[in-house]
GUKOL-427081 format. One line per field, with one value per residue (C-alpha): residue number from 1; residue in three letters; x, y negated, z. Coordinates in Angstrom, 2 decimals, padded with zeros to 5 digits, always signed. Each point is the difference from the previous one (the first is absolute). Layout:
! GUKOL-427081
i <- (NUM/...)
aa <- (ALA/...)
c1 <- (X/...)
c2 <- (Y/...)
c3 <- (Z/...)
This chain:
! GUKOL-427081
i <- (1/2/3/4/5/6/7/8/9/10/11/12/13/14/15/16/17/18/19/20/21/22/23/24/25/26/27/28/29/30/31/32/33/34/35/36/37/38/39/40/41/42/43/44/45/46/47/48/49/50/51/52/53/54/55/56/57/58/59/60/61/62/63/64/65/66/67/68/69/70/71/72/73/74/75/76/77/78/79/80/81/82/83/84/85/86/87/88/89/90/91/92/93/94/95/96/97/98/99/100/101/102/103/104/105/106/107/108/109/110/111/112/113/114/115/116/117/118/119/120/121/122/123/124/125/126/127/128/129/130/131/132/133/134/135/136/137/138/139/140/141/142/143/144/145/146/147/148/149/150/151/152/153/154/155/156/157/158/159/160/161/162/163/164/165/166/167/168/169/170/171/172/173/174/175/176/177/178/179/180/181/182/183/184/185/186/187/188/189/190/191/192/193/194/195/196/197/198/199/200/201/202/203/204/205/206/207/208/209/210/211/212/213/214/215/216/217/218/219/220/221/222/223/224/225/226/227/228/229/230/231/232/233/234/235/236/237/238/239/240/241/242/243/244/245/246/247/248/249/250/251/252/253/254/255/256/257/258/259/260/261/262/263/264/265/266/267/268/269/270/271/272/273/274/275/276/277/278/279/280/281/282/283/284/285/286/287/288/289/290/291/292/293/294/295/296/297/298/299/300/301/302/303/304/305/306/307/308/309/310/311/312/313/314/315/316/317/318/319/320/321/322/323/324/325/326/327/328/329/330/331/332/333/334/335/336/337/338/339/340/341/342/343/344/345/346/347/348/349/350/351/352/353/354/355/356/357/358/359/360/361/362/363/364/365/366/367/368/369/370/371/372/373/374/375/376/377/378/379/380/381/382/383/384/385/386/387/388/389/390/391/392/393/394/395/396/397/398/399/400/401/402/403/404/405/406/407/408/409/410/411/412/413/414/415/416/417/418/419/420/421/422/423/424/425/426/427/428/429/430/431/432/433/434/435/436/437/438/439/440/441/442/443/444/445/446/447/448/449/450/451/452/453/454/455/456/457/458/459/460/461/462/463/464/465/466/467/468/469/470/471/472/473/474/475/476/477/478/479/480/481/482/483/484/485/486/487/488/489/490/491/492/493/494/495/496/497)
aa <- (MET/LYS/TYR/HIS/LEU/ILE/PHE/ILE/LEU/LEU/PHE/ILE/VAL/VAL/VAL/PRO/VAL/TRP/THR/ILE/SER/LEU/ILE/TRP/ASN/THR/MET/VAL/GLU/ASN/GLU/ASN/ASP/ALA/VAL/ARG/TYR/ARG/PHE/GLY/LEU/VAL/LEU/GLU/GLU/ARG/LEU/GLU/LYS/ILE/SER/GLU/GLN/SER/LEU/GLY/ILE/LEU/ASN/GLU/THR/ALA/GLU/GLU/LEU/LYS/LYS/ILE/ASP/LYS/GLN/GLY/ARG/ASP/ASP/LEU/VAL/ASN/ASP/VAL/LEU/PHE/PHE/ASP/SER/SER/GLY/GLN/PHE/SER/GLN/THR/ARG/ALA/ALA/PRO/ASN/ASN/ILE/ARG/PRO/GLU/SER/ALA/LEU/PHE/ALA/GLN/GLN/LEU/PHE/LYS/ASP/ARG/LEU/GLN/LYS/ARG/ASP/ALA/LYS/THR/ASP/GLU/ALA/PRO/ARG/MET/GLY/SER/ILE/ILE/ASN/GLY/ASN/VAL/SER/LEU/ILE/THR/GLU/SER/ASP/TYR/GLY/TRP/ALA/GLN/LYS/MET/GLY/SER/PRO/ASP/LEU/ASP/LEU/TRP/PHE/TRP/HIS/PHE/LEU/ASP/ASP/ASP/GLU/ILE/LYS/ILE/ILE/ASP/VAL/LYS/THR/GLU/TYR/LEU/ILE/GLU/LYS/ILE/SER/ALA/LEU/PRO/LEU/PRO/VAL/ASP/ILE/ASN/PRO/TYR/ASP/GLY/VAL/VAL/LEU/ALA/ASP/GLY/LYS/GLU/ARG/LEU/VAL/HIS/LEU/TRP/GLY/ALA/GLN/LYS/PRO/VAL/GLU/ASN/ASN/ALA/THR/PRO/ARG/ALA/SER/VAL/SER/MET/PRO/PHE/PRO/MET/ASN/THR/MET/GLN/LEU/TYR/TYR/PHE/THR/ASP/ASN/PHE/PRO/THR/ILE/ASN/LEU/LYS/PHE/ARG/ILE/LEU/ILE/LEU/SER/VAL/ALA/CYS/SER/LEU/CYS/ILE/MET/GLY/GLY/TYR/PHE/PHE/TRP/GLU/HIS/MET/ARG/SER/LEU/ASP/ALA/THR/MET/GLN/LYS/VAL/SER/PHE/VAL/ASN/GLN/VAL/SER/HIS/GLU/LEU/LYS/THR/PRO/LEU/THR/ASN/ILE/ARG/MET/TYR/VAL/ASP/LEU/LEU/LYS/SER/SER/LEU/SER/ASP/ASP/VAL/ALA/SER/THR/LYS/LYS/LEU/GLU/ILE/ILE/ASP/HIS/GLU/ALA/ILE/ARG/LEU/SER/ARG/LEU/ILE/ASN/ASN/VAL/LEU/THR/PHE/SER/ASN/GLN/LYS/ASN/LEU/GLN/PRO/ASN/PRO/ALA/PRO/CYS/ASP/VAL/ASP/VAL/ALA/VAL/ASN/ARG/ILE/LEU/GLU/SER/PHE/LEU/PRO/GLN/LEU/GLU/SER/GLN/GLY/PHE/LYS/ILE/GLU/THR/ASP/TYR/LYS/VAL/GLY/THR/TYR/ILE/VAL/ASP/GLN/GLU/MET/LEU/ALA/GLN/ILE/ALA/ILE/ASN/LEU/ILE/SER/ASN/ALA/GLN/LYS/TYR/ALA/SER/SER/GLY/LYS/TYR/LEU/GLY/ILE/GLN/THR/PHE/ILE/GLU/ASP/GLU/LYS/LEU/HIS/LEU/LYS/ILE/SER/ASP/LYS/GLY/PRO/GLY/ILE/ALA/GLU/LYS/LEU/GLN/GLU/ASN/ILE/PHE/LYS/PRO/PHE/VAL/ARG/GLY/ASP/ASP/LYS/ALA/THR/GLU/GLY/VAL/SER/GLY/THR/GLY/LEU/GLY/LEU/TYR/LEU/VAL/LYS/ASP/LEU/THR/GLU/ARG/GLN/HIS/GLY/GLU/LEU/ILE/LEU/ASN/SER/ASP/LYS/ASN/GLY/THR/THR/PHE/GLU/VAL/ILE/LEU)
c1 <- (+000.00/+001.36/+000.92/-002.48/-002.83/+001.06/-000.10/-003.53/-001.03/+001.45/-001.70/-003.52/+000.01/+002.50/-000.15/-003.80/+000.28/+002.83/-001.89/-003.21/+001.89/+001.35/-003.31/-002.04/+000.32/-000.54/-003.24/-001.14/+000.83/-001.78/-003.05/+000.19/+000.12/-003.09/-001.79/+000.99/-001.25/-003.37/-000.30/+000.95/-002.88/-002.37/+001.31/-000.37/-003.65/-000.50/+001.61/-002.17/-003.04/+001.26/+000.75/-003.55/-001.43/+002.17/-001.42/-003.46/+001.04/+001.32/-003.31/-001.94/+002.31/-000.52/-003.76/+000.59/+002.32/-002.59/-002.32/+002.60/-001.08/+001.88/+000.10/+001.95/+000.66/+002.89/+000.45/+000.11/+001.43/+002.82/-001.22/-003.04/+000.54/-002.62/+000.82/-002.33/+000.10/+002.64/+002.39/-000.31/-000.54/-003.67/-000.11/+002.37/-000.54/+002.92/+000.76/+001.95/+003.10/-000.12/+000.10/+003.26/+001.77/+000.81/-003.65/-001.20/+002.52/-000.83/-003.73/+000.36/+001.97/-002.58/-002.83/+001.54/+000.58/-003.52/-001.54/+002.00/-000.96/-003.63/-000.06/+001.74/-002.56/+002.77/-000.91/+002.87/-000.94/-000.53/+002.81/+002.81/+002.67/+001.01/+002.89/-000.62/+003.35/+001.52/-003.13/-002.26/-003.75/-002.89/-001.69/-003.63/-003.13/-001.94/-000.07/+002.24/+003.22/+003.25/+003.40/+003.35/+002.80/+003.28/+003.30/-001.55/+001.77/-003.39/-003.12/-001.71/-003.52/-002.46/-003.59/-001.70/-003.68/-001.75/-003.10/-003.13/+000.75/+003.36/+001.84/+002.62/+000.57/+003.54/+000.62/+003.30/-000.81/+001.34/+001.76/-000.14/-003.75/+000.39/+002.85/-001.99/-002.99/+002.20/+001.84/-003.34/-000.66/-000.12/+002.34/-001.62/-001.05/+002.50/+002.99/+001.73/-000.16/+003.57/+001.19/+000.68/-001.37/+001.70/-001.23/+003.07/+000.33/+002.11/+003.14/-000.56/-001.05/-002.49/-003.47/-002.07/+000.42/-002.70/+000.54/+003.15/+003.20/+002.37/+000.10/+000.83/+002.92/+001.22/-000.17/+001.94/-001.68/-003.78/-001.44/-002.41/-000.89/-002.65/-000.53/-002.93/-002.65/+000.31/+000.45/+001.76/+002.15/+003.25/-000.86/+000.60/-001.49/+002.56/-000.64/+002.36/-000.24/+002.14/-002.12/+001.52/-000.30/+003.05/+000.51/-000.59/+001.87/-002.39/+001.23/+003.64/-000.80/-001.71/+003.13/+002.17/-002.35/+000.26/+003.79/+000.01/-002.41/+002.30/+002.92/-001.95/-001.27/+003.48/+001.45/-002.75/+000.32/+003.78/-000.39/-002.45/+002.34/+002.87/-002.10/-001.09/+003.53/+001.41/-002.60/+000.74/+003.74/-000.53/-002.08/+002.58/+002.78/-001.93/-000.69/+003.65/+001.22/-002.43/+000.98/+003.67/-000.75/-001.95/+002.81/+002.22/-002.70/-001.06/+003.55/+000.26/-003.35/+001.10/+003.34/-001.61/-002.59/+002.84/+001.61/-003.29/-000.47/+003.38/-000.69/-003.56/+000.67/-001.71/-003.15/-001.99/-002.88/+002.33/+002.07/-003.11/-000.93/+003.51/-000.18/-003.18/+001.75/+002.99/-002.22/-001.90/+003.26/+001.30/-003.22/+000.24/+003.64/-000.96/-002.64/+002.49/+002.53/-002.62/-000.89/+003.66/+000.75/-003.00/+000.92/+003.67/-000.49/+001.36/+003.39/-000.12/+002.70/+000.79/+003.24/+000.63/+002.43/+000.53/-002.76/-001.22/-003.51/-001.40/+001.16/-001.27/-003.46/-000.29/+000.94/-002.91/-002.32/+001.06/-001.10/-003.50/-000.13/-001.70/-002.88/-000.26/-000.05/-002.63/-002.17/+000.48/+002.06/+001.69/+003.44/+002.04/+003.47/+002.34/+003.32/+002.45/+002.01/+002.73/+002.21/-001.11/+000.93/-003.03/-001.00/-000.73/-002.06/-002.25/-000.36/-000.95/-002.65/-001.42/-000.26/-001.49/-002.77/-000.87/-000.16/-001.98/-002.41/-000.62/-000.45/-002.56/-002.06/+000.37/-000.46/-003.10/+002.23/+002.39/+002.89/+003.29/+002.55/+003.46/+002.40/+003.40/+001.87/+002.27/-001.24/+001.73/+002.59/-002.69/-001.31/-003.64/-001.97/-003.50/-002.49/-003.33/-003.24/-003.33/-002.22/-003.01/+002.23/+000.01/-002.74/+001.31/-001.39/+002.03/+003.31/+001.24/-000.95/+001.36/+003.54/-000.96/+000.70/-002.77/-002.14/-001.32/-002.10/-003.77/-002.03/-000.60/+003.70/+001.08/-002.87/+001.44/+003.60/+002.27/+002.39/+001.25/-000.18/+003.76/+001.26/-000.49/+000.85/+003.39/+000.53/-000.42/+002.03/+002.93/-000.02/+000.11/+002.73/+002.17/-001.00/-002.09/-003.46/-003.06/-002.48/-003.47/-002.02/-003.32/-003.27/-002.68/+002.37/+002.71/+002.65/+003.69/+002.40/+003.25/+002.89/+002.79/+003.27)
c2 <- (+000.00/-003.41/-002.46/-002.64/+002.54/+000.85/-003.72/-000.18/+002.87/-001.81/-003.21/+001.36/+002.46/-000.90/-003.79/-000.19/+002.11/-002.16/-003.17/+001.19/+000.91/-003.57/-001.74/+002.40/-002.00/-003.24/+001.33/+001.15/-003.37/-001.83/+002.16/-000.56/-003.75/+000.29/+002.03/-002.54/-002.83/+001.65/+000.91/-003.57/-001.28/+002.29/-001.34/-003.58/+000.71/+001.17/-003.17/-002.08/+001.41/-001.43/-003.27/-000.09/+000.65/-002.86/-002.27/+000.90/-001.06/-003.30/-000.64/+000.81/-002.29/-002.78/+000.22/-000.24/-003.00/-001.82/+000.11/-001.41/-003.36/-002.60/+002.26/+002.69/+003.54/+000.82/+003.50/-001.15/-003.51/-002.13/-003.39/-001.29/-003.32/-002.06/-002.65/-002.53/-000.95/-002.68/+002.55/-001.07/+002.35/-000.09/+002.71/+002.48/+002.83/-001.08/-003.47/-001.93/-000.11/+003.82/+000.78/+001.51/-002.56/+002.66/+001.07/-003.54/-000.57/+003.24/-000.61/-003.41/+001.50/+002.73/-002.54/-002.06/+003.06/+001.36/-003.39/-000.37/+003.48/-000.63/-003.38/+001.47/+002.85/+002.43/+002.99/+002.10/+003.51/+000.79/+001.44/-001.69/-001.73/-003.68/-001.72/-002.82/-001.49/+003.47/+001.63/+002.46/-000.55/+001.84/-001.73/+000.94/-001.24/+000.34/-002.53/+001.99/+001.99/+001.05/-001.67/+001.33/-002.05/+001.26/-000.19/+000.75/+002.78/+001.65/+000.30/-003.42/+000.06/-002.83/-000.13/-002.99/-000.65/-002.93/-001.08/-001.54/-003.51/-000.17/+001.07/+002.72/+002.41/+001.39/+002.83/+001.26/+003.75/+002.39/+002.68/+002.36/+000.28/+001.13/+002.37/+001.57/+000.62/+001.38/+002.25/+001.44/+001.24/+003.81/+001.80/+000.82/+003.64/+000.84/-001.05/+002.87/-000.60/+001.37/-002.90/-003.50/-003.30/-003.14/-003.60/-002.28/-003.77/-002.19/+000.85/+003.76/+000.28/+002.69/-001.44/+003.18/+003.72/+002.32/+003.74/+001.77/-001.66/+002.84/-000.69/-003.64/+001.07/+002.61/-002.21/-003.24/-000.85/+000.01/+002.07/-002.77/-003.58/-002.63/-003.59/-001.00/-002.22/-003.78/-001.82/+002.84/+000.84/-000.53/+003.23/+003.41/+003.47/+002.85/+003.73/+002.50/+003.77/+003.11/+001.94/-001.29/+002.28/+001.25/+002.40/+003.54/+003.17/+000.74/-002.99/+001.00/+003.52/-001.51/-001.98/+003.09/+001.98/-002.68/+000.16/+003.78/-000.25/-002.49/+002.38/+002.90/-002.16/-001.34/+003.49/+001.17/-002.96/+000.39/+003.66/-000.95/-002.75/+002.47/+002.40/-002.74/-001.37/+003.44/+000.57/-003.42/+000.63/+003.29/-001.74/-002.76/+002.56/+001.98/-003.10/-001.02/+003.41/+000.16/-003.50/+000.95/+003.17/-001.98/-002.44/+002.52/+001.36/-003.57/-000.97/+003.02/-000.82/-003.56/+001.20/+002.46/-002.60/-002.31/+002.84/+000.77/-003.68/-000.02/+003.16/-001.03/-003.65/+000.29/+001.61/-003.00/+002.02/+002.28/-002.97/-001.71/+003.18/+000.25/-003.64/+000.80/+002.95/-002.22/-002.76/+002.40/+001.55/-003.47/-000.79/+003.24/-000.73/-003.40/+001.62/+002.56/-002.73/-001.91/+003.11/+000.80/-003.59/-000.02/+003.31/-000.96/-003.65/+000.48/+000.88/-002.52/-002.67/-002.68/+000.34/-003.44/-000.31/-002.37/+000.58/-001.69/-000.69/-001.15/+003.14/+002.26/-001.61/-000.05/+003.69/+000.73/-002.12/+001.91/+003.28/-001.49/-001.63/+002.82/+000.19/-003.79/-000.59/+002.68/-001.81/-003.33/-001.77/-003.30/+000.07/-003.06/+000.19/-002.64/+001.41/-002.45/+001.99/+002.12/+001.74/+000.07/+002.18/+002.17/+003.66/+000.91/+003.09/-001.90/-002.90/+002.42/+001.69/-003.40/-001.07/+003.36/-000.17/-003.65/+000.50/+003.22/-001.85/-002.68/+002.62/+001.98/-002.66/-003.11/+001.53/-002.17/-003.10/+001.63/-002.10/+000.76/-002.65/+000.75/-002.63/+000.27/-003.01/-001.16/-002.55/-000.94/+002.71/+002.68/+002.27/-000.56/+002.58/-001.11/+002.33/-001.54/+001.14/-001.54/+002.67/-000.45/-000.73/+001.54/-000.97/-001.97/+002.51/+002.78/-001.85/+001.07/+003.66/+000.73/+000.17/+002.86/+003.60/+001.84/-003.16/-001.06/-002.96/-000.20/+002.63/-002.12/-000.62/+003.60/+001.77/+002.40/-000.92/+002.68/-000.84/+001.02/-003.36/+000.07/-002.44/-003.37/+001.49/+001.09/-003.40/-001.73/+002.63/-000.05/-003.81/-000.23/+002.64/-002.43/-002.84/-001.51/-001.51/+000.95/-002.77/+000.66/-002.68/+001.14/-001.53/+000.76/-001.06/+002.51/+001.21/-000.76/+002.05/-001.78/+002.00/-002.02/+001.82)
c3 <- (+000.00/-000.93/+002.72/-001.12/+000.25/+003.54/+000.74/-001.42/+002.28/+003.01/-001.04/-000.50/+002.92/+002.72/-000.31/+000.50/+003.15/+001.30/-000.88/+001.62/+003.16/+000.13/-000.66/+002.11/+003.18/-001.90/-001.45/+003.40/+001.54/-002.81/+000.47/+003.73/-000.63/-002.21/+002.66/+002.65/-002.19/-000.60/+003.68/+000.91/-002.13/+001.90/+003.31/-001.24/-000.82/+003.58/+001.36/-002.32/+001.78/+003.31/-001.80/-001.39/+003.47/+001.31/-002.69/+001.27/+003.50/-001.37/-001.74/+003.17/+001.99/-002.55/+000.58/+003.75/-000.46/-002.09/+003.02/+002.41/+001.43/+001.94/+003.05/-001.84/+001.20/+002.29/-001.42/-003.64/-000.31/+001.35/-001.26/-001.89/-001.80/-001.84/-002.63/-001.51/-003.69/+000.70/+001.47/+003.63/+002.91/+000.86/+002.62/+001.55/+002.34/+002.18/+001.21/-002.67/+002.13/+000.39/-003.74/-001.16/-002.24/-002.63/+000.03/-000.58/-002.82/-001.77/+000.43/-001.66/-002.91/-000.39/+000.10/-002.83/-002.14/+000.52/-000.74/-003.24/-001.12/+000.73/-001.78/-003.04/-000.08/-000.92/-002.13/+001.25/+001.02/+003.70/+002.08/-001.90/+002.10/-000.11/+001.81/+002.49/+001.07/+000.11/+001.44/-001.82/-000.25/-001.61/-002.93/-000.17/-001.71/+003.27/+002.83/+002.35/-000.09/+001.64/+000.23/+001.13/+001.48/-001.41/+001.83/+003.36/+001.96/+000.51/-002.12/+000.12/-001.46/-000.61/-001.16/-001.65/-000.58/-001.72/+001.90/-001.46/+001.27/-001.88/+003.09/-000.21/+002.84/+000.32/+002.46/+001.38/+000.14/+002.61/-002.03/+002.98/-000.50/-003.63/+000.76/+002.85/-002.28/-002.81/+002.45/+001.06/-003.53/-000.26/-002.40/-003.36/-000.12/-002.78/+002.13/+001.77/+003.79/+000.20/-002.17/+001.28/-001.32/+001.32/-000.04/+000.12/+000.14/-002.27/+002.00/-000.35/+003.65/+000.95/+000.62/+000.02/-000.73/-001.29/+000.10/+001.19/+001.16/-000.95/-003.77/+000.76/+002.18/-002.54/-003.12/-000.20/-003.32/-000.49/-002.85/-001.07/+000.90/-000.83/+001.08/+002.15/-001.66/+000.09/+002.36/+001.85/-003.03/+001.90/+001.83/-001.54/+000.29/-000.12/-000.44/+001.64/-000.51/+000.42/-002.49/-003.23/-003.04/-001.90/-002.87/+001.08/-000.93/-002.86/-001.96/+000.51/-001.19/-003.04/-000.88/+000.44/-002.23/-002.69/+000.23/-000.37/-002.91/-001.71/+000.44/-001.50/-002.86/-000.63/-000.16/-002.34/-002.35/-000.01/-000.97/-002.74/-001.16/-000.19/-002.04/-002.36/-000.25/-000.75/-002.73/-001.49/+000.03/-001.79/-002.68/-000.43/-000.18/-002.61/-002.14/+000.33/-001.10/-002.92/-001.11/+000.03/-001.95/-002.61/-000.72/-001.77/-002.38/-000.80/-000.83/-002.33/-001.62/-000.76/-001.32/-002.43/-001.01/-001.03/-001.98/-001.74/-000.85/-001.71/-001.98/-000.93/-000.74/-003.38/+001.41/+001.26/+001.47/+001.96/+001.20/+001.43/+001.85/+001.39/+001.13/+001.93/+001.67/+000.80/+001.42/+002.24/+001.18/+000.87/+001.89/+001.93/+000.76/+001.44/+002.17/+001.28/+000.75/+002.02/+002.00/+000.67/+001.01/+002.35/+001.63/+000.43/+000.93/+003.54/-001.44/-002.84/+000.18/-002.61/-001.95/-001.55/-002.90/-002.95/-002.53/-003.18/+001.24/-003.33/-001.80/+002.79/+000.07/-003.78/-000.14/+002.34/-002.17/-003.13/+001.59/+000.32/-003.45/-001.93/+002.45/+000.44/-003.75/-000.51/+002.56/-001.81/+002.66/-000.81/+001.64/+000.93/+001.58/+001.36/+001.26/+001.63/+002.54/-001.54/+002.55/+003.65/+002.98/+000.74/+000.43/-003.62/+000.83/+002.41/-002.44/-002.77/+002.14/+001.02/-003.65/-001.04/+002.59/-000.67/-003.79/+000.49/+002.29/-002.65/-002.71/+002.04/+001.73/-002.20/-003.44/-000.56/-000.14/-002.51/+001.22/+001.76/+000.93/+001.44/+001.33/+001.67/+001.36/+002.82/+002.52/+003.26/-000.79/+000.09/-002.75/-000.98/-001.98/-001.06/-001.66/-001.02/-001.61/-001.00/+001.45/+002.32/+003.00/+003.47/+002.44/+002.97/+002.49/-001.68/-000.29/+003.45/-000.40/-003.49/+001.39/+002.32/-001.12/-001.88/-000.23/-003.39/-001.18/-000.16/-001.82/-003.11/-000.57/+000.65/-001.75/-002.59/+000.93/+001.45/+002.81/+003.44/+001.78/+000.66/-002.64/+001.71/+003.39/-001.37/-001.65/+003.37/+001.87/-002.45/-000.03/+003.79/+000.23/-001.98/+002.37/-002.76/-000.23/-002.03/-000.88/-001.42/-001.80/-001.39/-001.16/-002.57/-002.81/+000.81/+002.42/+000.51/+002.12/+000.85/+001.44/+001.62/+000.74)
């Protein structure tokens, strides 16, 4: 078995196993991350239920605050301040000299903001936040709402309410009241009682714990978190649990099974590939041997045809028949040469030497003349090279295949043009025709082995599909370039060596 085939076996069998073993843990971790993400979404939904219940408490509290009068409620409020339409204190629950200065200042700021919003009749949606001198307030289309004083070390909540007589009531709310009511909420039924749900303030301090304490102690990082509804949005709900899903053994066994299946499939396909390759090599070897065996009889046939031509020079009918035999022998010889070149291309190396390019190309053209003339071709030549260092055998085969291509597929144009010239110290060989041209979509593929043109162009024309492939291959082996220009008016192949 050849070394490169052993390498293929290692590549398609051993490498996948090695690769899978390396990425196994990565796949498992990625899947674990996906599971954690999906599970985290489930936990967030559970926390949202507590958040929604808290919003209900805020709404209930708002209704209670709307009913607060000048006497206030010790369990619910710290201060109750009333402003008239001019912005002056009209009433206060406490004596004026007992009002906290920061409360009075914030209440005045809040009053101005609420009055401006009301006068402007804003159309902004409810529950959007606005900034009042660094403090967050709730914009609402109703005549009451919440405000939150930012920068305070603790949660500082305010409630405002427009009264019928253009007064505005601003209440400094006791946050302890709200927190106590929220803490009394029962856990939603879908939350595991062995898990822990934590309500934390803006400084990550524990305010209340629902459920078990152990998961909180065991897990430094919560599995999910959501913010409380406005105006308590500086507080967070955290979900802690020890029961976090991971990939089980079944998934690992599945991955291992896939790896084993890949190994078995790789081995099978390699065996099939070897069988197919062996059969192909036998066919190529057979064609190669037959082609070699045919060369000698063909050489003898052409030799005896030439002898018969000499002896029957006066017999015109016999001479024409001999010319047909000679032409077909030449055509078969070209086909054999193409097959041999294709089968031995791995070992084919250019052998450049001084060569009269014009003579060599013209000699090739002369071998085609009888057939071209019988088809009515107009032939134009322009030779301007003379001697040039090139592989004569490769150049001859390039010219043979290009002329043969024009003869077969461009016979409708009945034109063949051949040019040789030197440009930029390089040999240029141009062979042109006036046939139907090569469709743009086919121009890339015609240089591939065994590929021929479209059905209309190749109908009734014999060929192997090797000619243009060999032209390109032989050109590139000499570090040359092959240029194709084709349209509906004809085709030109330009070989640059």
